[in-house]
C-alpha positions as CSV (number, residue, x, y, z in Angstrom):
1,E,0.0,0.0,0.0
2,L,1.1,3.5,-0.7
3,Y,0.7,6.3,2.0
4,R,1.5,10.0,1.7
5,L,3.1,11.4,4.8
6,N,3.4,15.0,3.5
7,D,3.9,16.7,0.1
8,T,7.4,15.3,-0.4
9,C,7.4,11.9,1.3
10,L,5.7,8.7,0.3
11,I,5.8,5.4,2.2
12,W,5.2,2.0,0.7
13,T,4.3,-0.9,2.9
14,Y,3.6,-4.5,2.2
15,S,1.8,-6.8,4.6
16,A,0.9,-10.4,4.1
17,S,-1.2,-12.4,6.3
18,M,-0.9,-16.2,6.3
19,I,-3.7,-18.1,7.8
20,P,-2.4,-21.4,9.1
21,Q,-4.3,-24.6,8.2
22,K,-6.3,-26.1,11.0
23,L,-4.3,-28.9,12.6
24,P,-6.2,-32.1,13.2
25,K,-7.1,-32.8,16.8
26,P,-4.9,-35.5,18.2
27,K,-6.6,-38.9,18.5
28,Y,-6.2,-40.2,22.0
29,W,-8.8,-42.9,21.6
30,V,-8.5,-45.9,19.2
31,W,-11.6,-48.0,18.7
32,Q,-11.5,-51.5,17.1
33,G,-13.8,-54.4,16.8
34,T,-14.0,-57.8,15.2
35,G,-16.6,-60.5,14.7
36,K,-16.4,-64.1,13.8
37,I,-18.7,-67.0,13.1
38,D,-17.3,-70.6,13.1
39,M,-19.3,-73.6,12.0
40,A,-18.2,-77.2,12.1
41,Q,-19.8,-80.5,11.1
42,V,-18.7,-84.1,11.8
43,Y,-20.1,-86.9,9.7
44,A,-19.2,-90.5,10.6
45,E,-20.7,-93.4,8.7
46,Q,-19.3,-96.9,9.1
47,W,-16.5,-95.6,11.2
48,I,-14.8,-98.5,12.9
49,S,-13.5,-96.5,15.9
50,G,-17.0,-95.2,16.8
51,G,-18.0,-91.6,17.2
52,Q,-21.2,-89.7,16.3
53,N,-22.3,-87.0,14.0
54,S,-22.3,-83.5,15.3
55,L,-23.0,-79.9,14.3
56,S,-21.6,-76.9,16.1
57,S,-21.4,-73.2,15.7
58,L,-19.6,-70.4,17.6
59,F,-20.1,-66.7,17.4
60,I,-17.4,-64.3,18.8
61,I,-17.5,-60.5,19.0
62,N,-14.7,-58.4,20.3
63,F,-14.4,-54.7,20.9
64,Q,-11.4,-52.7,22.1
65,A,-11.1,-49.1,23.2
66,N,-7.6,-47.9,23.9
67,Y,-6.5,-44.5,25.2
68,N,-3.0,-43.1,25.0
69,K,-2.0,-39.6,26.0
70,K,1.3,-38.5,27.4
71,K,1.9,-40.6,30.6
72,V,-1.4,-42.5,30.6
73,K,-2.2,-45.7,28.7
74,W,-5.6,-47.3,29.2
75,T,-6.6,-50.5,27.4
76,N,-10.2,-51.9,27.5
77,D,-11.3,-55.2,25.9
78,F,-14.8,-56.7,25.7
79,E,-15.4,-60.2,24.3
80,Y,-18.6,-62.2,24.0
81,R,-18.7,-65.8,22.9
82,Y,-21.8,-67.9,22.3
83,G,-21.9,-71.3,20.8
84,F,-24.3,-74.2,20.1
85,L,-23.7,-78.0,19.7
86,K,-26.0,-80.7,18.3
87,P,-24.4,-84.0,19.2
88,G,-26.0,-86.9,17.2
89,D,-29.7,-87.1,17.5
90,D,-29.8,-85.1,20.8
91,P,-31.4,-81.6,20.9
92,L,-29.4,-78.4,20.3
93,R,-27.4,-77.4,23.4
94,K,-25.4,-74.4,24.5
95,N,-21.7,-75.2,24.7
96,E,-20.2,-71.8,25.3
97,D,-21.6,-68.5,26.7
98,R,-19.0,-66.0,28.1
99,I,-18.9,-62.3,28.6
100,K,-15.5,-61.0,29.5
101,I,-14.4,-57.4,30.2
102,N,-10.8,-56.5,30.9
103,S,-9.4,-53.0,31.6
104,I,-5.9,-51.9,32.5
105,I,-5.0,-48.3,33.3
106,N,-1.3,-47.5,33.3
107,Y,0.7,-44.4,34.5
108,F,4.3,-43.8,33.4
109,A,6.9,-44.7,36.0
110,F,10.3,-44.8,34.2
111,K,11.7,-45.8,30.8
112,K,9.3,-48.5,29.5
113,W,7.7,-49.2,32.8
114,Y,4.3,-48.1,34.0
115,Y,2.3,-48.5,37.2
116,G,-0.8,-50.5,36.4
117,F,-4.2,-51.3,37.8
118,T,-6.2,-54.0,36.2
119,V,-9.9,-55.1,36.5
120,E,-11.3,-58.2,34.9
121,A,-14.9,-59.5,35.0
122,Q,-16.4,-62.7,33.5
123,T,-19.9,-64.1,33.5
124,Q,-22.5,-65.5,31.2
125,F,-25.8,-64.3,29.6
126,F,-28.1,-67.3,29.2
127,K,-29.0,-70.2,31.5
128,G,-26.8,-73.3,31.6
129,F,-27.9,-76.8,32.0
130,K,-26.4,-80.2,32.9
131,Y,-28.0,-82.8,30.6
132,I,-28.7,-86.1,32.4
133,N,-30.5,-87.8,29.5
134,D,-32.5,-86.8,26.5
135,T,-35.5,-85.6,28.6
136,T,-33.9,-84.5,31.9
137,K,-31.7,-81.4,32.4
138,N,-30.8,-79.6,35.6
139,L,-30.2,-75.8,35.8
140,V,-26.6,-75.2,36.9
141,S,-26.0,-71.5,36.0
142,D,-27.8,-68.3,35.0
143,F,-27.1,-64.7,34.1
144,M,-24.4,-63.2,36.4
145,S,-24.2,-66.6,38.2
146,P,-21.4,-67.4,38.3
147,F,-19.6,-64.0,38.2
148,Y,-15.8,-63.9,38.5
149,S,-13.8,-60.7,39.0
150,N,-10.1,-60.0,39.4
151,F,-8.4,-56.8,40.6
152,G,-4.7,-56.2,40.6
153,L,-2.0,-53.6,41.1
154,G,1.5,-53.9,39.7
155,L,4.0,-52.9,37.1
156,N,3.5,-53.1,33.4
157,Y,6.5,-53.3,31.0
158,F,6.2,-52.3,27.3
159,P,9.3,-53.6,25.5
160,I,7.7,-53.0,22.1
161,K,4.5,-51.3,20.9
162,Q,2.5,-54.5,20.4
163,L,3.5,-56.2,23.7
164,S,3.2,-55.6,27.4
165,V,4.1,-57.8,30.3
166,F,2.1,-57.1,33.5
167,F,3.7,-58.0,36.9
168,L,0.9,-58.2,39.5
169,Q,1.9,-57.4,43.1
170,L,-1.5,-57.2,44.8
171,P,-4.0,-59.5,43.1
172,T,-7.6,-59.9,44.4
173,K,-10.1,-62.4,43.2
174,S,-13.8,-62.7,43.9
175,Y,-16.4,-65.2,42.9
176,T,-20.2,-65.3,43.2
């Protein structure tokens, strides 16, 4: 721009403004999930060693939510497994039903070592039975029965990014 100070003096100025691009917000949380369905069939006809036909299926779902910011690492894992089995001519039965939640929060100690606190819980969702014969079954478990939980305090070592080794000092278990 050109400015006139008086009749004899002109001043030329140049100004440029640079607007920086917005930097992306850091992602402290990483979310992942997987699902899997397995199916298997056994067919035995004229098998000299014995055995029986069977059909089975297993459904697995897994979610992970991990937080990493400066001195804090927090890993969370949820897994649900549910499976069926049909042995021979017997009716369809549940052969796996498990809900498992695991959480570990770590705070930086020194080098690749972190102080860690872990919580783990396991239970099932549907009723479980013990099959005595084709017509008789006894109820042996139900939702939240049994329920297992573990708590622990210790040191967690991260030698490489994909691996951690947790040394528990104060483990506590409870069952209901």
